[in-house]
LONUKE-886731 format. One record per residue (C-alpha): residue in one letter; residue number from 1; y, z, x. Coordinates in steps of 0.05 Angstrom, whole numbers, plus 5000, padded with zeros to 4 digits. Each point is the difference from the previous one (the first is absolute). Layout:
<resn A	resi NUM	v Y	w Z	u X>
...
% end
This chain:
<resn M	resi 1	v 2515	w 5541	u 3756>
<resn E	resi 2	v 5057	w 4967	u 5038>
<resn Q	resi 3	v 5034	w 5068	u 5017>
<resn E	resi 4	v 4932	w 5021	u 5025>
<resn V	resi 5	v 5008	w 4933	u 5052>
<resn I	resi 6	v 5064	w 5014	u 5017>
<resn L	resi 7	v 4983	w 5069	u 5014>
<resn R	resi 8	v 4938	w 4982	u 5045>
<resn K	resi 9	v 5044	w 4950	u 5035>
<resn S	resi 10	v 5056	w 5052	u 5012>
<resn H	resi 11	v 4948	w 5047	u 5030>
<resn D	resi 12	v 4965	w 4953	u 5041>
<resn S	resi 13	v 5070	w 4973	u 5026>
<resn E	resi 14	v 5017	w 5078	u 5014>
<resn N	resi 15	v 4934	w 5006	u 5040>
<resn S	resi 16	v 5003	w 4937	u 5043>
<resn A	resi 17	v 5073	w 5025	u 5015>
<resn A	resi 18	v 4971	w 5071	u 5023>
<resn S	resi 19	v 4941	w 4956	u 5038>
<resn S	resi 20	v 5050	w 4965	u 5045>
<resn L	resi 21	v 5034	w 5055	u 5020>
<resn A	resi 22	v 4939	w 5031	u 5038>
<resn T	resi 23	v 5008	w 4956	u 5056>
<resn P	resi 24	v 5008	w 5027	u 5080>
<resn E	resi 25	v 5083	w 4982	u 4992>
<resn L	resi 26	v 5006	w 5055	u 4948>
<resn F	resi 27	v 4973	w 5053	u 5053>
<resn A	resi 28	v 5039	w 4972	u 5048>
<resn E	resi 29	v 5069	w 5026	u 5038>
<resn L	resi 30	v 5062	w 4971	u 4979>
<resn D	resi 31	v 5019	w 4946	u 5051>
<resn P	resi 32	v 5047	w 4954	u 4963>
<resn E	resi 33	v 5032	w 4938	u 5040>
<resn P	resi 34	v 5070	w 5019	u 5030>
<resn R	resi 35	v 5056	w 4970	u 4957>
<resn L	resi 36	v 5068	w 4993	u 5014>
<resn L	resi 37	v 5033	w 5017	u 4935>
<resn M	resi 38	v 5060	w 4961	u 4986>
<resn G	resi 39	v 5011	w 5002	u 4925>
<resn P	resi 40	v 5037	w 5043	u 4955>
<resn G	resi 41	v 4962	w 5062	u 5018>
<resn P	resi 42	v 4966	w 5031	u 5015>
<resn V	resi 43	v 5002	w 4995	u 5070>
<resn D	resi 44	v 4968	w 5015	u 5067>
<resn V	resi 45	v 5005	w 5073	u 5012>
<resn Y	resi 46	v 5035	w 5042	u 5058>
<resn P	resi 47	v 4944	w 5024	u 5048>
<resn R	resi 48	v 5037	w 5066	u 5002>
<resn V	resi 49	v 4974	w 4998	u 4929>
<resn L	resi 50	v 4939	w 4982	u 4998>
<resn R	resi 51	v 4991	w 5058	u 5053>
<resn A	resi 52	v 5039	w 5057	u 4962>
<resn M	resi 53	v 4951	w 4985	u 4938>
<resn S	resi 54	v 4942	w 5012	u 5035>
<resn V	resi 55	v 5018	w 5075	u 5019>
<resn P	resi 56	v 4963	w 5054	u 4967>
<resn L	resi 57	v 5014	w 5028	u 4939>
<resn Q	resi 58	v 5031	w 5067	u 4975>
<resn G	resi 59	v 5001	w 5033	u 4931>
<resn Q	resi 60	v 5063	w 4991	u 4961>
<resn F	resi 61	v 5023	w 5067	u 5010>
<resn D	resi 62	v 4987	w 5010	u 5071>
<resn P	resi 63	v 5065	w 5016	u 5031>
<resn Q	resi 64	v 4995	w 4941	u 5044>
<resn F	resi 65	v 4984	w 4955	u 4947>
<resn T	resi 66	v 5070	w 5024	u 4956>
<resn G	resi 67	v 5037	w 4991	u 5071>
<resn Y	resi 68	v 4983	w 4927	u 5005>
<resn M	resi 69	v 5018	w 4993	u 4920>
<resn N	resi 70	v 5073	w 5027	u 5019>
<resn Q	resi 71	v 4995	w 4953	u 5059>
<resn V	resi 72	v 4989	w 4942	u 4954>
<resn M	resi 73	v 5061	w 5025	u 4959>
<resn A	resi 74	v 5043	w 5003	u 5055>
<resn L	resi 75	v 4984	w 4927	u 5024>
<resn Y	resi 76	v 5004	w 4968	u 4941>
<resn R	resi 77	v 5072	w 5026	u 4983>
<resn R	resi 78	v 5018	w 4965	u 5063>
<resn V	resi 79	v 4963	w 4936	u 4985>
<resn F	resi 80	v 5034	w 4992	u 4932>
<resn R	resi 81	v 5064	w 5028	u 5024>
<resn T	resi 82	v 5010	w 5060	u 4954>
<resn D	resi 83	v 5009	w 5077	u 4995>
<resn N	resi 84	v 4952	w 4999	u 4939>
<resn R	resi 85	v 4969	w 5064	u 5001>
<resn W	resi 86	v 4937	w 4970	u 4961>
<resn T	resi 87	v 4970	w 4949	u 5050>
<resn L	resi 88	v 4931	w 4995	u 4993>
<resn L	resi 89	v 4935	w 4955	u 4996>
<resn I	resi 90	v 4955	w 4972	u 4938>
<resn D	resi 91	v 4930	w 4997	u 5020>
<resn A	resi 92	v 4990	w 4930	u 4975>
<resn T	resi 93	v 5025	w 4929	u 5013>
<resn A	resi 94	v 5077	w 4978	u 4995>
<resn R	resi 95	v 4993	w 4990	u 4927>
<resn A	resi 96	v 4981	w 5071	u 4987>
<resn G	resi 97	v 5068	w 5018	u 5026>
<resn I	resi 98	v 5035	w 4954	u 4957>
<resn E	resi 99	v 4960	w 5030	u 4945>
<resn A	resi 100	v 5010	w 5072	u 5021>
<resn C	resi 101	v 5081	w 4989	u 5000>
<resn L	resi 102	v 4995	w 4965	u 4929>
<resn A	resi 103	v 4954	w 5045	u 4966>
<resn S	resi 104	v 5040	w 5068	u 5013>
<resn A	resi 105	v 5063	w 4975	u 4988>
<resn L	resi 106	v 4987	w 4960	u 4938>
<resn A	resi 107	v 4977	w 5028	u 4932>
<resn P	resi 108	v 4982	w 4964	u 4943>
<resn D	resi 109	v 5054	w 4956	u 4971>
<resn D	resi 110	v 5050	w 5014	u 5064>
<resn T	resi 111	v 5022	w 4925	u 5013>
<resn L	resi 112	v 4987	w 4972	u 5069>
<resn L	resi 113	v 5040	w 4938	u 5022>
<resn V	resi 114	v 4961	w 4956	u 5051>
<resn P	resi 115	v 5028	w 4946	u 5040>
<resn V	resi 116	v 4956	w 4950	u 5007>
<resn F	resi 117	v 5004	w 4943	u 5069>
<resn G	resi 118	v 4925	w 4999	u 5006>
<resn R	resi 119	v 4927	w 5028	u 4986>
<resn F	resi 120	v 5020	w 5074	u 5014>
<resn G	resi 121	v 5051	w 5004	u 4955>
<resn H	resi 122	v 4947	w 4980	u 4947>
<resn L	resi 123	v 4956	w 5053	u 5026>
<resn K	resi 124	v 5052	w 5057	u 4985>
<resn M	resi 125	v 5010	w 4965	u 4929>
<resn E	resi 126	v 4932	w 5014	u 4995>
<resn I	resi 127	v 4991	w 5070	u 5022>
<resn G	resi 128	v 5062	w 5017	u 4948>
<resn R	resi 129	v 4965	w 4969	u 4946>
<resn R	resi 130	v 4938	w 5038	u 5011>
<resn L	resi 131	v 5039	w 5066	u 5005>
<resn G	resi 132	v 5035	w 4995	u 4934>
<resn A	resi 133	v 5060	w 4977	u 5016>
<resn K	resi 134	v 5049	w 4950	u 4971>
<resn V	resi 135	v 5002	w 4947	u 5054>
<resn A	resi 136	v 5058	w 4956	u 5010>
<resn S	resi 137	v 5011	w 4945	u 5049>
<resn V	resi 138	v 5051	w 4948	u 5029>
<resn E	resi 139	v 4955	w 4952	u 5039>
<resn T	resi 140	v 5029	w 4940	u 5055>
<resn E	resi 141	v 4953	w 4941	u 5033>
<resn W	resi 142	v 4957	w 5012	u 5053>
<resn G	resi 143	v 5035	w 4993	u 5069>
<resn R	resi 144	v 5061	w 5028	u 4977>
<resn V	resi 145	v 5030	w 5075	u 4994>
<resn F	resi 146	v 5051	w 5045	u 4959>
<resn D	resi 147	v 5073	w 4998	u 5003>
<resn P	resi 148	v 5029	w 5077	u 4981>
<resn D	resi 149	v 5037	w 4964	u 4945>
<resn E	resi 150	v 4940	w 4976	u 4963>
<resn I	resi 151	v 4964	w 5068	u 5009>
<resn E	resi 152	v 5059	w 5039	u 4972>
<resn S	resi 153	v 5009	w 4954	u 4950>
<resn A	resi 154	v 4920	w 5016	u 4971>
<resn I	resi 155	v 5016	w 5071	u 5011>
<resn K	resi 156	v 5051	w 4994	u 4943>
<resn R	resi 157	v 4957	w 4962	u 4963>
<resn H	resi 158	v 4939	w 5043	u 4997>
<resn R	resi 159	v 5028	w 5066	u 5015>
<resn P	resi 160	v 4941	w 5021	u 5045>
<resn K	resi 161	v 4972	w 5069	u 5027>
<resn M	resi 162	v 4977	w 4968	u 5061>
<resn I	resi 163	v 4998	w 4940	u 5038>
<resn A	resi 164	v 4946	w 4971	u 5034>
<resn I	resi 165	v 5007	w 4953	u 5056>
<resn S	resi 166	v 4970	w 4969	u 5062>
<resn Q	resi 167	v 5036	w 4995	u 5067>
<resn G	resi 168	v 4953	w 4955	u 5025>
<resn D	resi 169	v 4952	w 4960	u 4959>
<resn T	resi 170	v 4943	w 4968	u 5048>
<resn S	resi 171	v 4981	w 4947	u 4942>
<resn T	resi 172	v 5063	w 4963	u 5010>
<resn T	resi 173	v 5023	w 5024	u 5072>
<resn M	resi 174	v 5068	w 5024	u 4974>
<resn L	resi 175	v 5040	w 5056	u 5017>
<resn Q	resi 176	v 5044	w 5030	u 4944>
<resn P	resi 177	v 5066	w 5039	u 5024>
<resn L	resi 178	v 5006	w 5067	u 4980>
<resn A	resi 179	v 5063	w 5021	u 5019>
<resn G	resi 180	v 5039	w 5014	u 4940>
<resn I	resi 181	v 4950	w 5008	u 4947>
<resn G	resi 182	v 4991	w 5075	u 5013>
<resn A	resi 183	v 5071	w 5004	u 4989>
<resn L	resi 184	v 5000	w 4955	u 4936>
<resn C	resi 185	v 4942	w 5047	u 4977>
<resn R	resi 186	v 5039	w 5069	u 5014>
<resn K	resi 187	v 5061	w 4959	u 4955>
<resn H	resi 188	v 4954	w 4999	u 4948>
<resn D	resi 189	v 4955	w 5057	u 5002>
<resn V	resi 190	v 4936	w 4958	u 5014>
<resn L	resi 191	v 4945	w 5030	u 5055>
<resn L	resi 192	v 4994	w 4944	u 5054>
<resn Y	resi 193	v 4921	w 4992	u 5024>
<resn V	resi 194	v 4987	w 4948	u 5053>
<resn D	resi 195	v 4935	w 4973	u 5018>
<resn C	resi 196	v 5011	w 4987	u 5079>
<resn T	resi 197	v 4920	w 5000	u 5012>
<resn A	resi 198	v 5016	w 4926	u 5034>
<resn S	resi 199	v 5058	w 5015	u 5037>
<resn L	resi 200	v 5008	w 5068	u 5029>
<resn G	resi 201	v 5002	w 5009	u 5074>
<resn G	resi 202	v 5009	w 4922	u 5014>
<resn N	resi 203	v 5065	w 4989	u 4960>
<resn V	resi 204	v 5059	w 5052	u 4989>
<resn F	resi 205	v 4985	w 5050	u 4949>
<resn E	resi 206	v 5054	w 5051	u 4988>
<resn M	resi 207	v 4973	w 5052	u 4943>
<resn D	resi 208	v 5063	w 5045	u 5001>
<resn A	resi 209	v 5048	w 4952	u 5025>
<resn W	resi 210	v 4984	w 4961	u 4939>
<resn Q	resi 211	v 4994	w 5050	u 4952>
<resn I	resi 212	v 4936	w 4986	u 4983>
<resn D	resi 213	v 4960	w 5056	u 4955>
<resn M	resi 214	v 4920	w 4987	u 5013>
<resn A	resi 215	v 4975	w 4946	u 5043>
<resn S	resi 216	v 4928	w 4994	u 5023>
<resn A	resi 217	v 4954	w 4955	u 5052>
<resn G	resi 218	v 4936	w 4994	u 5026>
<resn L	resi 219	v 4973	w 4993	u 5068>
<resn Q	resi 220	v 4974	w 4929	u 5006>
<resn K	resi 221	v 5059	w 4960	u 5017>
<resn C	resi 222	v 5053	w 5022	u 5047>
<resn L	resi 223	v 4968	w 5059	u 5015>
<resn S	resi 224	v 4936	w 4970	u 5025>
<resn G	resi 225	v 4956	w 5055	u 4975>
<resn P	resi 226	v 4940	w 4991	u 4946>
<resn P	resi 227	v 5009	w 4992	u 4928>
<resn G	resi 228	v 4984	w 5066	u 4968>
<resn S	resi 229	v 5064	w 5050	u 5002>
<resn S	resi 230	v 5063	w 4992	u 4971>
<resn P	resi 231	v 5068	w 5032	u 5028>
<resn L	resi 232	v 5049	w 5018	u 4949>
<resn S	resi 233	v 5065	w 5030	u 5001>
<resn F	resi 234	v 5052	w 5022	u 4938>
<resn N	resi 235	v 5058	w 5050	u 4994>
<resn D	resi 236	v 5025	w 5056	u 4969>
<resn R	resi 237	v 5028	w 4957	u 4941>
<resn A	resi 238	v 4927	w 4973	u 4990>
<resn A	resi 239	v 4969	w 5061	u 5014>
<resn A	resi 240	v 5036	w 5037	u 4939>
<resn V	resi 241	v 4969	w 4949	u 4956>
<resn V	resi 242	v 4938	w 5003	u 5022>
<resn T	resi 243	v 4991	w 5082	u 4994>
<resn A	resi 244	v 5029	w 4988	u 4932>
<resn R	resi 245	v 4935	w 4975	u 4984>
<resn K	resi 246	v 4955	w 5056	u 5037>
<resn H	resi 247	v 4936	w 5019	u 4975>
<resn I	resi 248	v 4947	w 5026	u 5041>
<resn E	resi 249	v 4929	w 5005	u 4996>
<resn Q	resi 250	v 4973	w 5061	u 4964>
<resn G	resi 251	v 4941	w 5002	u 5054>
<resn I	resi 252	v 5052	w 5012	u 5053>
<resn K	resi 253	v 5068	w 5026	u 4961>
<resn A	resi 254	v 5025	w 5061	u 5035>
<resn A	resi 255	v 5038	w 5044	u 4965>
<resn D	resi 256	v 5063	w 4995	u 5033>
<resn I	resi 257	v 5009	w 4931	u 4989>
<resn E	resi 258	v 5056	w 4973	u 4953>
<resn E	resi 259	v 4977	w 4942	u 4962>
<resn G	resi 260	v 5050	w 4944	u 4974>
<resn D	resi 261	v 5022	w 4988	u 4923>
<resn G	resi 262	v 4987	w 4921	u 5005>
<resn P	resi 263	v 4937	w 4966	u 4979>
<resn I	resi 264	v 4947	w 4999	u 5042>
<resn I	resi 265	v 4986	w 4947	u 5049>
<resn R	resi 266	v 4950	w 4965	u 4988>
<resn S	resi 267	v 4960	w 4983	u 5073>
<resn N	resi 268	v 4975	w 5062	u 5027>
<resn Y	resi 269	v 4982	w 4964	u 5066>
<resn F	resi 270	v 5070	w 4972	u 5003>
<resn D	resi 271	v 5043	w 5056	u 4971>
<resn L	resi 272	v 5047	w 5017	u 5048>
<resn A	resi 273	v 5014	w 5062	u 4973>
<resn M	resi 274	v 4934	w 5031	u 5019>
<resn L	resi 275	v 5002	w 4965	u 5064>
<resn M	resi 276	v 5066	w 5036	u 5014>
<resn E	resi 277	v 4961	w 5073	u 4998>
<resn Y	resi 278	v 4949	w 4960	u 5048>
<resn W	resi 279	v 5048	w 4989	u 5058>
<resn S	resi 280	v 5047	w 5059	u 4992>
<resn A	resi 281	v 4985	w 5067	u 5021>
<resn R	resi 282	v 4964	w 5013	u 4943>
<resn R	resi 283	v 4939	w 4958	u 5021>
<resn L	resi 284	v 4977	w 5001	u 4932>
<resn N	resi 285	v 4930	w 4956	u 4988>
<resn H	resi 286	v 5015	w 4930	u 4979>
<resn H	resi 287	v 4950	w 4965	u 5030>
<resn T	resi 288	v 4955	w 5000	u 5063>
<resn E	resi 289	v 5059	w 4963	u 5045>
<resn A	resi 290	v 4972	w 4934	u 5039>
<resn A	resi 291	v 4992	w 5031	u 5070>
<resn S	resi 292	v 4992	w 4940	u 5046>
<resn M	resi 293	v 5052	w 4951	u 4962>
<resn L	resi 294	v 5048	w 5061	u 5005>
<resn Y	resi 295	v 4985	w 4998	u 5069>
<resn A	resi 296	v 5014	w 4923	u 4999>
<resn A	resi 297	v 5064	w 5004	u 4968>
<resn R	resi 298	v 5022	w 5055	u 5048>
<resn E	resi 299	v 4988	w 4949	u 5059>
<resn C	resi 300	v 5029	w 4942	u 4971>
<resn A	resi 301	v 5065	w 5039	u 4990>
<resn R	resi 302	v 4996	w 5020	u 5075>
<resn V	resi 303	v 4990	w 4935	u 5019>
<resn V	resi 304	v 5051	w 4967	u 4961>
<resn L	resi 305	v 5054	w 5059	u 5021>
<resn E	resi 306	v 4978	w 4999	u 5072>
<resn E	resi 307	v 5019	w 4931	u 5001>
<resn G	resi 308	v 5066	w 5015	u 4963>
<resn L	resi 309	v 5009	w 4969	u 4924>
<resn D	resi 310	v 5059	w 4957	u 5023>
<resn N	resi 311	v 4956	w 4973	u 5063>
<resn G	resi 312	v 4936	w 4983	u 4946>
<resn I	resi 313	v 5044	w 4964	u 4964>
<resn A	resi 314	v 5033	w 4953	u 5047>
<resn R	resi 315	v 4932	w 4988	u 5019>
<resn H	resi 316	v 4976	w 4982	u 4945>
<resn Q	resi 317	v 5061	w 4946	u 4989>
<resn L	resi 318	v 4995	w 4974	u 5066>
<resn S	resi 319	v 4928	w 4992	u 4995>
<resn S	resi 320	v 5009	w 4958	u 4921>
<resn S	resi 321	v 5063	w 4964	u 5030>
<resn A	resi 322	v 4949	w 4971	u 5057>
<resn L	resi 323	v 4956	w 4982	u 4948>
<resn R	resi 324	v 5042	w 4971	u 4955>
<resn A	resi 325	v 5023	w 4951	u 5056>
<resn G	resi 326	v 4929	w 4983	u 5017>
<resn L	resi 327	v 4990	w 4981	u 4928>
<resn A	resi 328	v 5066	w 4961	u 5000>
<resn A	resi 329	v 4980	w 4964	u 5054>
<resn M	resi 330	v 4931	w 4976	u 4974>
<resn G	resi 331	v 5036	w 4972	u 4941>
<resn L	resi 332	v 4983	w 5051	u 4944>
<resn A	resi 333	v 5053	w 5032	u 4955>
<resn L	resi 334	v 5008	w 5074	u 4987>
<resn F	resi 335	v 5008	w 5031	u 4929>
<resn G	resi 336	v 5050	w 5034	u 4965>
<resn D	resi 337	v 5069	w 5013	u 5005>
<resn P	resi 338	v 5011	w 5008	u 5085>
<resn A	resi 339	v 5056	w 5050	u 4988>
<resn H	resi 340	v 4950	w 5057	u 4970>
<resn R	resi 341	v 4934	w 4986	u 5033>
<resn M	resi 342	v 4967	w 5060	u 5030>
<resn S	resi 343	v 4984	w 5013	u 5067>
<resn N	resi 344	v 4926	w 5007	u 4997>
<resn V	resi 345	v 4973	w 4954	u 4955>
<resn T	resi 346	v 5013	w 4922	u 5002>
<resn G	resi 347	v 4995	w 4956	u 4939>
<resn V	resi 348	v 4969	w 4925	u 5027>
<resn V	resi 349	v 5004	w 4935	u 4949>
<resn I	resi 350	v 4940	w 4971	u 4995>
<resn P	resi 351	v 5009	w 4931	u 5018>
<resn K	resi 352	v 4984	w 4942	u 4954>
<resn E	resi 353	v 4956	w 4962	u 5054>
<resn I	resi 354	v 4953	w 5068	u 4996>
<resn A	resi 355	v 4959	w 4987	u 4940>
<resn D	resi 356	v 4962	w 5063	u 5015>
<resn G	resi 357	v 5044	w 5056	u 5021>
<resn E	resi 358	v 4940	w 5046	u 4993>
<resn A	resi 359	v 4955	w 4957	u 5041>
<resn V	resi 360	v 5058	w 5017	u 5060>
<resn R	resi 361	v 4994	w 5072	u 4989>
<resn R	resi 362	v 4928	w 5003	u 5009>
<resn E	resi 363	v 4998	w 4957	u 5059>
<resn L	resi 364	v 5050	w 5045	u 5033>
<resn L	resi 365	v 4963	w 5060	u 4978>
<resn H	resi 366	v 4926	w 4970	u 5027>
<resn D	resi 367	v 5022	w 4956	u 5062>
<resn F	resi 368	v 5056	w 5056	u 5023>
<resn G	resi 369	v 4992	w 5067	u 4961>
<resn I	resi 370	v 5065	w 4995	u 4978>
<resn E	resi 371	v 5017	w 5011	u 4923>
<resn I	resi 372	v 5062	w 4987	u 4969>
<resn G	resi 373	v 5006	w 5013	u 4927>
<resn T	resi 374	v 5012	w 4952	u 4935>
<resn S	resi 375	v 5053	w 5018	u 4948>
<resn F	resi 376	v 4990	w 5016	u 4926>
<resn G	resi 377	v 5028	w 4981	u 4927>
<resn P	resi 378	v 5049	w 4938	u 5007>
<resn L	resi 379	v 4986	w 5002	u 5072>
<resn A	resi 380	v 4918	w 5000	u 5001>
<resn G	resi 381	v 4985	w 4928	u 5046>
<resn K	resi 382	v 5076	w 4988	u 5010>
<resn I	resi 383	v 5008	w 5044	u 5065>
<resn W	resi 384	v 4960	w 5037	u 5051>
<resn R	resi 385	v 5032	w 5073	u 5027>
<resn I	resi 386	v 4997	w 5019	u 5074>
<resn G	resi 387	v 5015	w 5076	u 5017>
<resn T	resi 388	v 5025	w 5021	u 5060>
<resn M	resi 389	v 5005	w 5070	u 4996>
<resn G	resi 390	v 4980	w 5071	u 5041>
<resn Y	resi 391	v 4952	w 4991	u 5053>
<resn V	resi 392	v 4990	w 4924	u 4984>
<resn C	resi 393	v 5078	w 4988	u 5012>
<resn R	resi 394	v 4987	w 4977	u 5065>
<resn K	resi 395	v 5022	w 4940	u 5041>
<resn A	resi 396	v 4923	w 4988	u 5017>
<resn N	resi 397	v 4980	w 4997	u 4926>
<resn V	resi 398	v 5055	w 4962	u 4982>
<resn L	resi 399	v 4989	w 4943	u 5055>
<resn R	resi 400	v 4927	w 5003	u 4978>
<resn C	resi 401	v 5004	w 4991	u 4929>
<resn L	resi 402	v 5054	w 4942	u 5013>
<resn T	resi 403	v 4944	w 4969	u 5051>
<resn A	resi 404	v 4944	w 5006	u 4948>
<resn L	resi 405	v 5040	w 4970	u 4944>
<resn E	resi 406	v 5026	w 4945	u 5031>
<resn A	resi 407	v 4924	w 4986	u 5023>
<resn V	resi 408	v 4980	w 5003	u 4924>
<resn L	resi 409	v 5057	w 4964	u 4963>
<resn R	resi 410	v 4983	w 4936	u 5054>
<resn R	resi 411	v 4932	w 5011	u 4990>
<resn N	resi 412	v 5018	w 4993	u 4916>
<resn K	resi 413	v 5041	w 4935	u 5013>
<resn F	resi 414	v 5069	w 5025	u 5009>
<resn K	resi 415	v 5036	w 4970	u 5049>
<resn L	resi 416	v 5043	w 5042	u 5049>
<resn E	resi 417	v 5022	w 5002	u 5071>
<resn A	resi 418	v 4951	w 5032	u 5037>
<resn G	resi 419	v 5029	w 5060	u 5031>
<resn A	resi 420	v 5063	w 5005	u 4980>
<resn A	resi 421	v 4980	w 5057	u 4953>
<resn V	resi 422	v 4990	w 5051	u 5057>
<resn D	resi 423	v 5059	w 4964	u 5042>
<resn A	resi 424	v 5049	w 5026	u 4944>
<resn A	resi 425	v 4975	w 5068	u 4993>
<resn Y	resi 426	v 5002	w 5009	u 5083>
<resn R	resi 427	v 5066	w 4983	u 4992>
<resn V	resi 428	v 5022	w 5048	u 4951>
<resn Y	resi 429	v 4960	w 5064	u 5033>
<resn E	resi 430	v 5041	w 4964	u 5067>
<resn N	resi 431	v 5067	w 5001	u 4968>
<resn A	resi 432	v 4991	w 5079	u 4979>
<resn T	resi 433	v 4980	w 5013	u 5073>
<resn A	resi 434	v 5059	w 4969	u 5036>
% end
């Protein structure tokens, strides 16, 4: 009887939920209220990218479309600053790029070493465990990064097949220096994978010069595109590991394809060995390429490269400097090691005078249409995160954010000098053009 009552209540609840959807809003056109996305990502999309996503679709083997695929490969070689032949897209969000690299390189019982300085180090450990790898870590407090000596000591201790590290971790707003780590990995015959999702396009990234074997990113940060596509690149050293595990689906296997003798890659969708065949001249079907996302990724790269990578990085540095000057003028403390802050995300310590940091975020969103972020784990409720990335990374947006934040803080009884934040930001911009 008790079970029947529970089932009846559940059924009634489902009917109620279904009936609540039968409203005029269900059939209304999408018309969201405009927002200025100044959190840690996603951010506002370049208008050119939105327009590119609206062009007509083509068949995935249409010569024009495969030509666009080739263009994407060439464009992202420049973005990653690499000559890697294997530079392509994963049709999913940035996390999928991470998983594709780890799943395709790590066989069960291989050792993965993850230097953890924020949330996304823990994510790499989670993915490694699910793949059956032996996962080791070296950890530091959130708000600092690693010295090369710390990483080399961990390599000697654990003897991993691969190191997986973030360049920038938006959960802490810290940027891990990478120069020298690739050389350490070559010295000890370790593959180096770098997750540059949060940093690519807004911070210096030199894939070949830094001897990085595999790297992946997403569109929704400094590249200022929509989430849903993950550019990645890997060199011949990594490709040899991947192709040793090549096993082609029986339904599409051709007689002239030579398979590897290593253990099968545990994911079909994220199998880089099969994706290499799809993105090569062979065009061996793997999945149906997400055409609109490919158009978006192509246009993101075109916008970034037309500006010039160095110019774009300088723009991110200038905007973050102006923002930080304004925050300091309000009497707010910035989070983390100042020598290793990302150029595109700023951590702000929530002052003790503010009893509810979420109330400040809500008021910014509802009253000013500006979104900023909070954080996770040990930093939950302790910092706000303000992003100045891609299309958002402009003087007008920095000044708008500072003006709105000042107003909200004053309404929440935080004492500050009115107008000081915007004046401080103005000085940074004026000194840059003097």
